[in-house]
C-alpha positions in Angstrom: 5.4 -3.9 -15.7 4.6 -5.4 -12.3 5.8 -2.4 -10.4 3.9 0.0 -12.6 0.7 -2.0 -12.1 1.4 -2.2 -8.3 1.7 1.6 -8.1 -1.5 2.2 -10.2 -3.4 -0.2 -8.0 -2.1 1.4 -4.8 -3.2 4.8 -6.1 -6.6 3.7 -6.8 -6.9 2.0 -3.4 -5.9 5.2 -1.5 -8.3 7.3 -3.6 -11.0 4.8 -2.6 -10.0 5.2 1.1 -10.3 8.9 0.8 -13.8 8.5 -0.7 -14.8 6.2 2.2 -13.5 8.9 4.6 -15.6 11.6 2.9 -18.6 9.3 3.2 -18.1 9.2 7.0 -15.9 6.2 7.6 -13.2 7.9 9.8 -11.4 4.6 10.4 -10.9 3.8 6.6 -7.2 4.7 6.6 -6.5 2.6 9.6 -8.5 -0.3 8.1 -6.4 0.1 4.9 -3.2 0.0 7.0 -4.3 -3.2 8.5 -5.0 -4.6 5.0 -1.5 -3.6 3.9 0.1 -5.3 6.9 -1.9 -8.5 6.1 -0.7 -8.4 2.5 2.9 -7.8 3.5 2.7 -10.9 5.9 1.4 -12.9 3.0 4.2 -11.8 0.7 6.8 -12.7 3.4 5.2 -16.1 3.7 5.3 -16.5 -0.1 9.0 -15.6 -0.1 9.7 -18.5 2.2 8.2 -20.9 -0.2 10.7 -23.3 -1.6 8.7 -23.6 -4.9 9.7 -20.2 -6.2 12.0 -19.8 -9.1 14.9 -17.3 -8.9 13.0 -14.9 -11.2 9.8 -15.2 -9.2 11.7 -14.5 -6.0 13.3 -11.3 -7.5 9.8 -10.1 -8.6 8.3 -10.7 -5.2 11.3 -9.1 -3.5 10.8 -5.9 -5.5 7.1 -5.9 -4.8 7.9 -6.4 -1.1 10.3 -3.6 -1.0 7.8 -1.1 -2.6 5.0 -2.3 -0.4 6.9 -1.8 2.7 7.5 1.8 1.5 3.8 2.1 0.7 2.9 0.8 4.2 5.2 3.4 5.8 3.5 6.2 3.8 0.0 5.0 5.0 1.3 4.8 8.6 2.3 8.4 8.2 -1.2 9.3 6.9 -2.7 7.6 9.9 -0.4 9.3 12.3 -0.8 12.8 10.8 -4.6 12.4 10.2 -4.4 12.8 6.4 -8.0 12.5 5.3 -8.3 14.5 2.1 -6.8 13.7 -1.3 -6.0 17.4 -1.8 -3.6 17.4 1.1 0.1 17.9 0.2 1.2 14.7 1.8 -0.9 12.7 -0.7 -0.3 14.9 -3.7 3.5 14.7 -3.1 3.2 10.9 -3.6 1.6 11.2 -7.0 4.3 11.3 -9.6 
């Protein structure tokens, strides 16, 4: 359930980024990439916490793995100047 919610949230965030771009914020995707990198750093820090149970550690590890993949996708969007939700690169991510 956590992974499904994570994917739904990510989709909504990226759609929001595309909306910001259409409103004139050309740096919105780069700003989102910075946000993702910050969140990944926070997850890595949380993984180092000694207070996590084995079950919690597994959950966070799954989220971390998916979020690294998400970050890589967004890096590609920044690199390739993907600015429209109708572009194939974004549509191919929606499954």
